[in-house]
MARLUM-533754 format. One record per residue (C-alpha): residue number from 1; x, y, z. Coordinates in Angstrom, 1 decimal. Layout:
+------+--------+--------+--------+
| banu |      X |      Y |      Z |
+------+--------+--------+--------+
|  NUM |      X |      Y |      Z |
...
+------+--------+--------+--------+
This chain:
+------+--------+--------+--------+
| banu |      X |      Y |      Z |
+------+--------+--------+--------+
|    1 |   19.4 |  -10.0 |   23.9 |
|    2 |   17.0 |  -13.4 |   24.4 |
|    3 |   16.3 |  -14.0 |   20.6 |
|    4 |   16.8 |  -16.8 |   19.0 |
|    5 |   17.7 |  -16.6 |   15.2 |
|    6 |   16.3 |  -19.4 |   12.5 |
|    7 |   19.5 |  -21.6 |   12.0 |
|    8 |   20.0 |  -19.5 |    8.4 |
|    9 |   21.3 |  -16.3 |    7.7 |
|   10 |   18.3 |  -14.0 |    6.6 |
|   11 |   20.5 |  -12.9 |    3.8 |
|   12 |   21.1 |  -16.3 |    2.6 |
|   13 |   21.8 |  -15.9 |   -1.4 |
|   14 |   21.1 |  -12.2 |   -1.3 |
|   15 |   24.0 |   -9.6 |   -2.1 |
|   16 |   22.3 |   -7.3 |    0.9 |
|   17 |   24.9 |   -4.8 |    0.4 |
|   18 |   24.6 |   -4.5 |   -2.8 |
|   19 |   20.7 |   -4.0 |   -2.5 |
|   20 |   21.3 |   -1.5 |    0.3 |
|   21 |   23.6 |    0.8 |   -0.9 |
|   22 |   20.4 |    1.4 |   -3.9 |
|   23 |   18.9 |    3.6 |   -0.5 |
|   24 |   20.9 |    6.5 |    0.0 |
|   25 |   19.6 |    7.1 |    3.2 |
|   26 |   21.7 |    4.3 |    5.0 |
|   27 |   25.2 |    5.5 |    3.4 |
|   28 |   24.3 |    8.7 |    5.2 |
|   29 |   22.7 |    7.4 |    8.4 |
|   30 |   25.2 |    5.1 |    9.2 |
|   31 |   24.9 |    1.5 |   10.8 |
|   32 |   23.2 |    2.6 |   14.1 |
|   33 |   19.7 |    3.8 |   11.8 |
|   34 |   17.3 |    1.0 |   12.0 |
|   35 |   14.1 |    2.3 |    9.7 |
|   36 |   11.6 |    0.1 |   10.4 |
|   37 |    8.6 |    2.4 |    9.6 |
|   38 |    8.3 |    1.1 |    5.9 |
|   39 |    4.3 |    0.3 |    6.2 |
|   40 |    4.0 |    4.0 |    6.2 |
|   41 |    6.4 |    5.2 |    3.6 |
|   42 |    9.9 |    2.9 |    2.3 |
|   43 |   13.1 |    4.8 |    1.8 |
|   44 |   13.3 |    6.2 |   -1.7 |
|   45 |   15.9 |    3.9 |   -4.0 |
|   46 |   18.3 |    5.3 |   -6.1 |
|   47 |   16.0 |    4.9 |   -9.4 |
|   48 |   13.8 |    7.1 |   -8.1 |
|   49 |   15.7 |    9.6 |   -6.9 |
|   50 |   17.4 |    9.9 |  -10.0 |
|   51 |   14.5 |   10.0 |  -11.6 |
|   52 |   13.3 |   12.8 |   -9.8 |
|   53 |   16.2 |   15.2 |   -9.6 |
|   54 |   16.5 |   14.7 |  -13.6 |
|   55 |   13.5 |   16.2 |  -14.4 |
|   56 |   13.4 |   18.6 |  -11.8 |
|   57 |   16.6 |   20.0 |  -12.9 |
|   58 |   16.8 |   19.1 |  -16.7 |
|   59 |   13.7 |   18.4 |  -18.1 |
|   60 |   10.6 |   20.1 |  -16.1 |
|   61 |    7.8 |   20.8 |  -18.0 |
|   62 |    4.3 |   20.1 |  -18.4 |
|   63 |    3.0 |   17.3 |  -20.3 |
|   64 |    0.2 |   16.3 |  -22.5 |
|   65 |   -0.2 |   19.8 |  -24.3 |
|   66 |    3.0 |   21.2 |  -25.6 |
|   67 |    4.4 |   21.1 |  -28.9 |
|   68 |    8.0 |   22.1 |  -28.0 |
|   69 |   10.9 |   19.5 |  -27.3 |
|   70 |   11.4 |   20.0 |  -23.6 |
|   71 |    7.4 |   19.5 |  -23.2 |
|   72 |    7.6 |   16.7 |  -25.5 |
|   73 |    9.9 |   14.8 |  -23.9 |
|   74 |    8.2 |   15.4 |  -20.4 |
|   75 |    5.3 |   13.7 |  -21.8 |
|   76 |    6.8 |   11.2 |  -23.4 |
|   77 |    8.4 |    9.9 |  -20.4 |
|   78 |    5.1 |   10.9 |  -18.1 |
|   79 |    4.0 |    7.7 |  -20.5 |
|   80 |    6.8 |    5.7 |  -20.4 |
|   81 |    6.8 |    6.2 |  -16.4 |
|   82 |    2.4 |    5.0 |  -16.9 |
|   83 |    3.6 |    1.9 |  -19.3 |
|   84 |    6.3 |    0.9 |  -16.5 |
|   85 |    3.8 |    0.7 |  -13.4 |
|   86 |    1.3 |   -1.2 |  -16.0 |
|   87 |    4.1 |   -4.0 |  -16.3 |
|   88 |    4.8 |   -3.8 |  -12.4 |
|   89 |    1.0 |   -4.9 |  -11.7 |
|   90 |    0.8 |   -6.8 |  -14.8 |
|   91 |   -2.0 |   -5.0 |  -16.2 |
|   92 |   -2.9 |   -5.4 |  -20.2 |
|   93 |   -2.2 |   -1.9 |  -20.9 |
|   94 |   -0.7 |    1.5 |  -20.2 |
|   95 |   -4.0 |    3.2 |  -20.5 |
|   96 |   -5.7 |    1.5 |  -17.7 |
|   97 |   -3.2 |    3.2 |  -15.3 |
|   98 |   -4.5 |    6.2 |  -13.8 |
|   99 |   -2.0 |    8.2 |  -12.2 |
|  100 |   -2.9 |    9.8 |   -8.8 |
|  101 |   -1.6 |   11.6 |   -5.6 |
|  102 |   -1.6 |    8.0 |   -3.5 |
|  103 |   -3.7 |    5.5 |   -2.4 |
|  104 |   -6.0 |    7.7 |   -0.6 |
|  105 |   -6.7 |    9.6 |   -3.8 |
|  106 |   -7.0 |    6.3 |   -5.6 |
|  107 |   -9.5 |    5.2 |   -3.4 |
|  108 |  -12.0 |    8.0 |   -3.5 |
|  109 |  -11.4 |    8.3 |   -7.3 |
|  110 |  -13.3 |    4.6 |   -6.9 |
|  111 |  -15.6 |    5.4 |   -4.3 |
|  112 |  -16.6 |    8.3 |   -5.9 |
|  113 |  -17.1 |    6.8 |   -9.6 |
|  114 |  -18.4 |    3.7 |   -8.3 |
|  115 |  -21.5 |    5.1 |   -6.4 |
|  116 |  -22.7 |    7.3 |   -9.3 |
|  117 |  -23.8 |    4.0 |  -10.6 |
|  118 |  -25.5 |    3.1 |   -7.0 |
|  119 |  -28.9 |    3.3 |   -5.6 |
|  120 |  -30.2 |    4.0 |   -1.9 |
|  121 |  -30.5 |    0.5 |   -0.3 |
|  122 |  -27.3 |   -1.1 |   -2.5 |
|  123 |  -24.8 |   -2.3 |   -0.5 |
|  124 |  -21.3 |   -2.1 |   -0.2 |
|  125 |  -19.0 |   -4.3 |    1.5 |
|  126 |  -15.8 |   -3.5 |    3.6 |
|  127 |  -14.1 |   -5.5 |    6.2 |
|  128 |  -12.5 |   -4.6 |    9.4 |
|  129 |   -9.2 |   -4.6 |    8.5 |
|  130 |   -9.5 |   -1.8 |    6.4 |
|  131 |   -7.1 |    1.1 |    6.5 |
|  132 |   -9.1 |    4.5 |    7.1 |
|  133 |   -8.6 |    5.8 |    3.0 |
|  134 |  -10.6 |    2.3 |    2.2 |
|  135 |  -13.6 |    2.9 |    4.4 |
|  136 |  -14.4 |    6.9 |    4.7 |
|  137 |  -14.5 |    7.8 |    0.9 |
|  138 |  -17.1 |    4.6 |    0.9 |
|  139 |  -19.1 |    6.2 |    3.8 |
|  140 |  -19.1 |   10.1 |    2.2 |
|  141 |  -20.2 |    8.6 |   -1.1 |
|  142 |  -22.5 |    6.3 |    0.2 |
|  143 |  -24.5 |    8.8 |    2.3 |
|  144 |  -24.9 |   10.3 |   -0.9 |
|  145 |  -27.0 |    7.3 |   -2.6 |
|  146 |  -28.2 |    6.1 |    0.2 |
|  147 |  -25.7 |    3.1 |   -0.4 |
|  148 |  -25.2 |    0.9 |    2.8 |
|  149 |  -21.8 |   -0.1 |    4.3 |
|  150 |  -21.2 |   -3.3 |    5.3 |
|  151 |  -18.1 |   -5.4 |    6.7 |
|  152 |  -16.3 |   -8.5 |    7.1 |
|  153 |  -15.7 |   -9.6 |   10.3 |
|  154 |  -11.6 |  -10.6 |   11.6 |
|  155 |  -11.4 |  -13.9 |   13.0 |
|  156 |   -8.8 |  -14.8 |   16.1 |
|  157 |   -5.6 |  -13.8 |   14.3 |
|  158 |   -7.0 |  -10.5 |   12.5 |
|  159 |   -7.6 |  -12.2 |    9.3 |
|  160 |  -10.9 |  -11.6 |    7.4 |
|  161 |  -13.3 |  -14.0 |    8.4 |
|  162 |  -13.9 |  -15.2 |    4.8 |
|  163 |  -16.1 |  -18.0 |    5.9 |
|  164 |  -18.5 |  -15.3 |    6.7 |
|  165 |  -18.8 |  -14.3 |    2.7 |
|  166 |  -21.8 |  -16.1 |    2.1 |
|  167 |  -24.0 |  -14.6 |    4.5 |
|  168 |  -23.3 |  -11.1 |    3.7 |
|  169 |  -23.3 |  -11.0 |    0.1 |
|  170 |  -25.8 |  -11.1 |   -2.1 |
|  171 |  -27.5 |   -9.5 |   -5.1 |
|  172 |  -28.0 |   -6.2 |   -2.8 |
|  173 |  -23.8 |   -6.1 |   -2.5 |
|  174 |  -22.3 |   -3.5 |   -6.0 |
|  175 |  -19.0 |   -3.0 |   -4.6 |
|  176 |  -16.4 |   -5.3 |   -2.6 |
|  177 |  -13.3 |   -2.9 |   -1.5 |
|  178 |  -10.9 |   -4.7 |    0.8 |
|  179 |   -7.3 |   -4.6 |    1.9 |
|  180 |   -4.7 |   -6.5 |   -0.4 |
|  181 |   -2.6 |   -7.3 |    3.2 |
|  182 |   -3.6 |   -5.6 |    6.6 |
|  183 |   -1.3 |   -2.3 |    7.4 |
|  184 |   -1.2 |   -3.9 |   11.6 |
|  185 |   -1.5 |   -7.3 |   11.3 |
|  186 |    0.5 |   -8.5 |    7.9 |
|  187 |   -2.4 |  -10.8 |    7.1 |
|  188 |   -2.8 |  -11.5 |    3.2 |
|  189 |   -6.6 |  -11.6 |    2.1 |
|  190 |   -7.1 |  -14.4 |   -0.3 |
|  191 |   -8.5 |  -12.1 |   -2.9 |
|  192 |   -9.7 |  -14.8 |   -4.7 |
|  193 |  -12.3 |  -15.9 |   -2.4 |
|  194 |  -13.6 |  -12.5 |   -2.5 |
|  195 |  -13.2 |  -12.5 |   -6.6 |
|  196 |  -15.3 |  -15.7 |   -6.6 |
|  197 |  -17.5 |  -14.1 |   -4.0 |
|  198 |  -18.4 |  -10.6 |   -6.0 |
|  199 |  -18.4 |  -12.3 |   -9.3 |
|  200 |  -21.5 |  -14.4 |   -7.6 |
|  201 |  -23.8 |  -11.7 |   -7.4 |
|  202 |  -21.7 |   -9.4 |  -10.6 |
|  203 |  -20.2 |   -7.0 |   -7.6 |
|  204 |  -17.3 |   -4.7 |   -8.7 |
|  205 |  -14.0 |   -6.0 |   -6.7 |
|  206 |  -11.8 |   -3.0 |   -5.2 |
|  207 |   -8.1 |   -4.5 |   -3.9 |
|  208 |   -6.4 |   -1.4 |   -1.6 |
|  209 |   -2.9 |   -2.5 |   -2.6 |
|  210 |   -0.7 |    0.0 |   -0.6 |
|  211 |    1.0 |   -2.6 |    1.8 |
|  212 |    1.4 |   -5.8 |   -1.0 |
|  213 |    3.2 |   -3.4 |   -3.8 |
|  214 |    6.5 |   -3.5 |   -1.7 |
|  215 |    7.3 |   -6.8 |   -1.3 |
|  216 |    7.2 |   -7.8 |   -5.5 |
|  217 |    5.0 |   -7.1 |   -8.6 |
|  218 |    1.3 |   -7.6 |   -8.6 |
|  219 |   -0.8 |   -9.0 |  -11.1 |
|  220 |   -3.9 |   -8.0 |  -11.3 |
|  221 |   -5.2 |  -10.3 |  -13.8 |
|  222 |   -4.3 |  -13.4 |  -12.0 |
|  223 |   -6.1 |  -11.4 |   -8.7 |
|  224 |   -9.3 |  -11.0 |  -10.5 |
|  225 |  -10.0 |   -7.4 |   -9.3 |
|  226 |  -11.4 |   -4.7 |  -11.2 |
|  227 |   -9.7 |   -1.8 |   -9.7 |
|  228 |   -6.5 |   -1.5 |   -7.6 |
|  229 |   -4.9 |    1.7 |   -5.5 |
|  230 |   -1.4 |    2.2 |   -4.9 |
|  231 |    0.9 |    4.7 |   -3.0 |
|  232 |    4.5 |    5.7 |   -5.0 |
|  233 |    6.2 |    6.7 |   -1.5 |
|  234 |    5.3 |    2.7 |   -0.3 |
|  235 |    7.1 |    1.4 |   -3.8 |
|  236 |   10.8 |    3.3 |   -2.5 |
|  237 |    9.7 |    6.1 |   -4.7 |
|  238 |    8.6 |   10.0 |   -3.7 |
|  239 |    5.8 |   11.1 |   -2.2 |
|  240 |    2.7 |   12.6 |   -4.0 |
|  241 |    2.1 |   10.3 |   -6.5 |
|  242 |    0.6 |    6.7 |   -6.8 |
|  243 |   -1.9 |    5.0 |   -9.2 |
|  244 |   -5.0 |    3.4 |   -9.9 |
|  245 |   -5.6 |    0.4 |  -11.8 |
|  246 |   -9.1 |    0.2 |  -13.4 |
|  247 |   -9.4 |   -2.6 |  -15.9 |
|  248 |  -10.2 |   -0.9 |  -19.2 |
|  249 |  -13.4 |   -2.0 |  -19.8 |
|  250 |  -15.2 |   -0.6 |  -16.5 |
|  251 |  -12.8 |    2.5 |  -16.7 |
|  252 |  -14.6 |    3.3 |  -20.3 |
|  253 |  -17.9 |    3.1 |  -18.0 |
|  254 |  -17.3 |    5.6 |  -15.1 |
|  255 |  -17.7 |    8.9 |  -14.9 |
|  256 |  -14.8 |   11.9 |  -14.1 |
|  257 |  -13.9 |   12.4 |  -10.1 |
|  258 |  -12.4 |   15.9 |  -10.9 |
|  259 |  -13.0 |   18.0 |  -13.3 |
|  260 |  -10.8 |   20.7 |  -14.9 |
|  261 |   -8.3 |   20.4 |  -17.7 |
|  262 |   -6.8 |   18.0 |  -19.4 |
|  263 |   -9.7 |   15.4 |  -18.6 |
|  264 |  -11.8 |   16.7 |  -21.6 |
|  265 |  -12.8 |   16.6 |  -25.1 |
|  266 |  -14.6 |   19.1 |  -25.7 |
|  267 |  -16.0 |   22.3 |  -23.1 |
|  268 |  -19.2 |   24.7 |  -24.1 |
|  269 |  -21.0 |   26.8 |  -21.3 |
|  270 |  -23.9 |   24.7 |  -22.1 |
|  271 |  -21.6 |   21.4 |  -21.2 |
|  272 |  -18.7 |   19.1 |  -21.8 |
|  273 |  -17.6 |   15.8 |  -23.0 |
|  274 |  -15.0 |   14.0 |  -21.7 |
|  275 |  -11.2 |   12.7 |  -22.4 |
|  276 |  -11.1 |    8.7 |  -22.6 |
|  277 |   -9.2 |    6.9 |  -19.6 |
|  278 |   -7.2 |    7.5 |  -18.6 |
|  279 |   -7.0 |   10.9 |  -19.0 |
|  280 |  -10.6 |   11.8 |  -17.8 |
|  281 |   -9.6 |   10.6 |  -14.0 |
|  282 |   -6.3 |   13.2 |  -14.5 |
|  283 |   -7.9 |   16.6 |  -13.7 |
|  284 |   -5.1 |   19.2 |  -13.8 |
|  285 |   -1.5 |   19.0 |  -14.1 |
|  286 |    0.0 |   15.4 |  -12.5 |
|  287 |    2.7 |   15.2 |  -10.2 |
|  288 |    5.2 |   14.4 |  -13.0 |
|  289 |    8.2 |   14.5 |  -11.0 |
|  290 |    7.2 |   12.1 |   -8.8 |
|  291 |    5.3 |    9.7 |  -11.2 |
|  292 |    8.6 |    9.3 |  -13.0 |
|  293 |   10.2 |    8.5 |   -9.8 |
|  294 |    7.2 |    6.4 |   -8.9 |
|  295 |    8.1 |    4.9 |  -13.0 |
|  296 |   11.7 |    4.2 |  -11.8 |
|  297 |   11.3 |    2.7 |   -8.5 |
|  298 |    8.8 |   -0.1 |  -10.2 |
|  299 |   11.2 |   -0.2 |  -13.3 |
|  300 |   13.9 |   -1.1 |  -11.1 |
|  301 |   11.9 |   -3.0 |   -8.5 |
|  302 |   10.8 |   -5.5 |  -11.1 |
|  303 |   13.9 |   -6.4 |  -12.3 |
|  304 |   15.4 |   -8.1 |   -8.5 |
|  305 |   15.5 |  -11.4 |   -7.5 |
|  306 |   11.9 |  -11.6 |   -5.6 |
|  307 |   12.0 |  -15.5 |   -4.5 |
|  308 |   15.5 |  -14.5 |   -2.8 |
|  309 |   13.9 |  -10.9 |   -1.2 |
|  310 |   10.6 |  -12.7 |   -0.2 |
|  311 |   12.4 |  -15.8 |    1.9 |
|  312 |   15.4 |  -12.9 |    3.2 |
|  313 |   12.0 |  -10.3 |    4.1 |
|  314 |   10.4 |  -13.6 |    5.7 |
|  315 |   13.4 |  -14.8 |    7.5 |
|  316 |   13.8 |  -11.8 |    9.5 |
|  317 |   10.0 |  -11.5 |   10.0 |
|  318 |   10.2 |  -15.1 |   11.7 |
|  319 |   13.3 |  -13.6 |   14.1 |
|  320 |   11.4 |  -10.9 |   15.2 |
|  321 |    8.2 |  -13.1 |   15.9 |
|  322 |   10.4 |  -15.4 |   18.2 |
|  323 |   12.4 |  -12.7 |   19.3 |
|  324 |    9.2 |  -11.1 |   20.8 |
|  325 |    8.1 |  -14.0 |   22.3 |
|  326 |   10.5 |  -14.6 |   24.3 |
|  327 |    9.9 |  -11.1 |   26.1 |
|  328 |    7.6 |  -10.4 |   28.8 |
|  329 |    5.1 |   -8.5 |   28.8 |
|  330 |    4.8 |   -8.1 |   25.1 |
|  331 |    1.9 |   -9.6 |   23.1 |
|  332 |    2.6 |   -9.9 |   18.9 |
|  333 |   -1.0 |   -9.0 |   17.1 |
|  334 |   -2.2 |  -10.8 |   13.9 |
|  335 |   -1.2 |  -14.2 |   12.4 |
|  336 |    0.9 |  -16.6 |   14.7 |
|  337 |    2.8 |  -18.2 |   12.0 |
|  338 |    4.3 |  -16.6 |    8.6 |
|  339 |    1.8 |  -18.5 |    6.0 |
|  340 |    0.2 |  -15.7 |    3.8 |
|  341 |    1.4 |  -12.7 |    5.8 |
|  342 |    3.6 |   -9.9 |    4.9 |
|  343 |    7.2 |   -9.0 |    6.9 |
|  344 |    5.2 |   -6.5 |    9.2 |
|  345 |    4.8 |   -7.3 |   13.3 |
|  346 |    2.4 |   -5.3 |   15.6 |
|  347 |    2.7 |   -5.9 |   19.1 |
|  348 |    1.4 |   -4.6 |   22.5 |
|  349 |    4.2 |   -4.1 |   25.9 |
|  350 |    1.8 |   -4.5 |   28.6 |
|  351 |    1.7 |   -1.5 |   30.4 |
|  352 |    3.2 |    1.2 |   28.2 |
|  353 |    1.7 |    3.8 |   25.2 |
|  354 |    3.1 |    2.6 |   21.9 |
|  355 |    4.3 |    6.3 |   21.5 |
|  356 |    6.3 |    5.8 |   24.7 |
|  357 |    7.8 |    2.7 |   23.2 |
|  358 |    8.6 |    4.5 |   19.7 |
|  359 |   10.5 |    6.9 |   21.6 |
|  360 |   12.1 |    5.1 |   23.6 |
|  361 |   13.2 |    3.0 |   21.0 |
|  362 |   14.1 |    6.0 |   18.7 |
|  363 |   17.2 |    6.6 |   21.5 |
|  364 |   18.5 |    3.8 |   20.3 |
|  365 |   18.3 |    4.7 |   16.6 |
|  366 |   15.7 |    2.6 |   15.7 |
|  367 |   12.5 |    3.8 |   13.8 |
|  368 |    9.1 |    2.5 |   14.6 |
|  369 |    5.5 |    3.1 |   14.5 |
|  370 |    2.8 |    3.6 |   17.3 |
|  371 |   -0.9 |    4.4 |   17.2 |
|  372 |   -3.8 |    2.9 |   16.0 |
|  373 |   -2.4 |    2.9 |   12.6 |
|  374 |   -5.4 |    4.3 |   10.9 |
|  375 |   -7.4 |    1.3 |   11.8 |
|  376 |   -9.1 |    2.1 |   14.5 |
|  377 |  -11.9 |   -0.8 |   13.6 |
|  378 |   -9.7 |   -3.2 |   13.1 |
|  379 |   -8.0 |   -2.4 |   17.0 |
|  380 |  -11.4 |   -2.5 |   18.3 |
|  381 |  -11.9 |   -5.8 |   16.7 |
|  382 |   -8.9 |   -6.9 |   19.0 |
|  383 |  -10.1 |   -5.1 |   21.9 |
|  384 |   -7.1 |   -2.5 |   21.3 |
|  385 |   -6.7 |    1.0 |   21.3 |
|  386 |   -3.0 |    1.4 |   19.7 |
|  387 |   -0.3 |   -0.9 |   19.0 |
|  388 |    3.0 |   -0.9 |   18.1 |
|  389 |    4.1 |   -1.5 |   14.8 |
|  390 |    7.8 |   -2.7 |   13.3 |
|  391 |    7.5 |   -3.1 |    9.4 |
|  392 |   10.3 |   -4.8 |    7.8 |
|  393 |   11.5 |   -4.2 |    3.7 |
|  394 |   14.0 |   -5.5 |    1.5 |
|  395 |   17.0 |   -3.4 |    2.6 |
|  396 |   16.4 |   -4.6 |    6.3 |
|  397 |   18.7 |   -6.8 |    8.1 |
|  398 |   19.1 |   -8.5 |   11.0 |
|  399 |   20.9 |   -6.6 |   12.9 |
|  400 |   17.8 |   -3.9 |   12.4 |
|  401 |   15.8 |   -6.9 |   14.1 |
|  402 |   18.4 |   -7.5 |   17.2 |
|  403 |   18.3 |   -3.6 |   17.6 |
|  404 |   14.5 |   -3.5 |   18.0 |
|  405 |   14.7 |   -7.0 |   20.5 |
|  406 |   17.2 |   -5.4 |   22.2 |
|  407 |   15.6 |   -2.0 |   22.4 |
|  408 |   12.2 |   -3.9 |   23.6 |
|  409 |   14.0 |   -6.0 |   26.5 |
|  410 |   15.4 |   -2.1 |   27.5 |
|  411 |   11.9 |   -0.6 |   27.4 |
|  412 |   10.2 |   -3.5 |   29.1 |
|  413 |   12.8 |   -3.2 |   32.0 |
|  414 |   12.4 |    0.9 |   32.5 |
|  415 |    8.7 |    1.1 |   32.3 |
|  416 |    6.6 |   -2.3 |   32.2 |
+------+--------+--------+--------+
C-alpha cells in the first residue's frame, strides 16, 4: 500500500477495542469486515439493541393513554427516552423534542407546518448541498402556497458559499433550511453565519443534523436554530425513529402535520382542537421500541470522551485523504483539509463507475457507497453524476482505512 500514515496512531489516548466491543456486529463479522458506510446508517450499539429487545420482549405496550401497569411503564420509558434525546441535543426541555420516524419525516413536518404560515411570493432558501430530504418537502409545500425556492451555491471545495447570503436573503425570505454537514463532501456548515442572516430578516432557521449527530452531542441553543432534525439509525440506534427539535415558542404556534389519535385535545364532527407540543406532532402510535433504542444510544453516547473520539476520527480521515492522493486516477471531492468537516470522504475513480468500485471493494469485505447519495444538485454543481463515499465513525480503525486504500489500488489496476 502506498498511503503514508500520520505520525501518531489514530487511536492514541482512546481504548478503541473497548469502544468497538459495544457494537456487536464487529464481533459477529470478524476482522475482515470493514464498515465504511456510516453516513447511510450507523451500526447499532449494545445499549440501543438491549433497550429495543427489552421493550419488545418484556415491556411491550402502547404509550400515552394506558392505565394498567405495563402501559404506564412503557409510557414512562418513552418519555425518559425523549428526555435523553433532548439532553443530547442541548434542548431546554424534553417537550421540545418530537419523536419521528427519521430525518425525512422530521423535515416533512417542518416543511408542511412552516409553509402553512407562508404566502405567494415568500421565499425559502436552501443550498445546493442538501440531501433530497431537505429539498423535495420544501418544493412540495412551496407549490401549495406559491412560495419561491432559492439556493445558496457552493464554493470550489463544495462548501456553502456563505459570502452570497447578502444577495440571497431579503425580507421575502421566510425560511432558511440547510444541512449541518454535507453527506457528500463532509463539509460542516457555519450555522452561526446562516443564523445571523436568518435573524436579520426574521426568517425561521431549519437545520438537517442527520450527518452531525453521530460525531458528538449537539447544542441547539448555541447553534441558534429554530428546528433541528436527525435520524436514530445514524446515531447508532435502530431504524424507524428519529427526532425533530422545535424551539418551544415556535412549536406552540405551528399547526399539526398529521391528524389522528394522540394529537388531539377534543374531537367533534364539527371540528377538533389539538394537543400541546410535542404530542400535536405525534399522530398515532409512535415508533416506541426504536425511540427507546434512540434514547438509550443518546444516553450512552453522551458519556463518551468526545474530544478523544474526534481526534481519532479526524486522524483516520487524514490517513484516508493522504492515501487517496497517492493512488493514480482517484480524485477526492470536497474540502482539501480537515478543518470544519466530518470524517467522510467522497471520491471519483476516473473511468470507473462508483457501483463497480463498491462491488470490487466488497470482495475484500470493505463496505462503501456509490451513487449520487440523494444529493443530485450537489453532484451537478461539481460537474459529476455520482461518486464513491467512505464514511467513518467512532468505531473505525486504521485497518479499515488501509483495507479501503489497498482495495482501491486493486480497483485501479483492474479497471482504470
